[in-house]
C-alpha positions in Angstrom: -34.1 11.8 -60.9 -37.2 11.1 -60.1 -40.3 13.3 -61.6 -43.6 13.1 -62.1 -47.0 13.8 -64.2 -48.0 17.4 -63.6 -44.5 18.7 -62.4 -43.0 21.0 -65.2 -40.4 20.1 -67.2 -37.2 21.9 -66.3 -35.7 20.9 -69.7 -36.3 19.2 -73.0 -36.1 15.3 -73.4 -37.6 11.9 -73.4 -38.8 11.0 -69.3 -39.2 6.9 -69.1 -42.0 5.1 -66.7 -40.7 3.8 -63.4 -43.3 1.4 -63.0 -43.7 0.3 -67.4 -40.5 2.3 -69.2 -42.9 3.9 -71.6 -41.4 7.3 -73.2 -43.3 10.7 -72.9 -41.7 13.9 -74.4 -41.9 17.1 -72.8 -40.6 20.5 -73.8 -38.6 22.3 -70.9 -41.8 24.4 -69.5 -44.4 22.6 -70.2 -46.6 19.4 -67.7 -45.4 16.6 -68.1 -48.2 13.9 -68.8 -48.2 11.1 -67.7 -47.5 7.8 -69.5 -49.8 6.2 -72.1 -50.8 3.3 -69.8 -51.6 6.4 -66.8 -48.7 5.9 -64.6 -47.7 9.8 -63.0 -43.5 8.8 -61.8 -40.9 8.7 -64.0 -37.6 7.4 -62.9 -35.2 8.8 -66.2 -34.8 10.9 -68.7 -32.8 10.7 -71.8 -32.2 12.5 -75.3 -31.6 15.9 -73.3 -30.3 18.2 -77.0 -28.0 20.3 -74.8 -26.2 16.7 -73.1 -24.9 13.6 -74.9 -27.0 10.7 -72.6 
């Protein structure tokens, strides 16, 4: 799953930067923010409330 800053989050969860693995939390329906280091691509999403991952 690849997501990018500026996209709308389809689910609530923690997005992990593809470059530096920093965490960005996004709520369903909100725009995904860049990571704290300014990167904009996210490789994984974890801690979704409706899943056990």
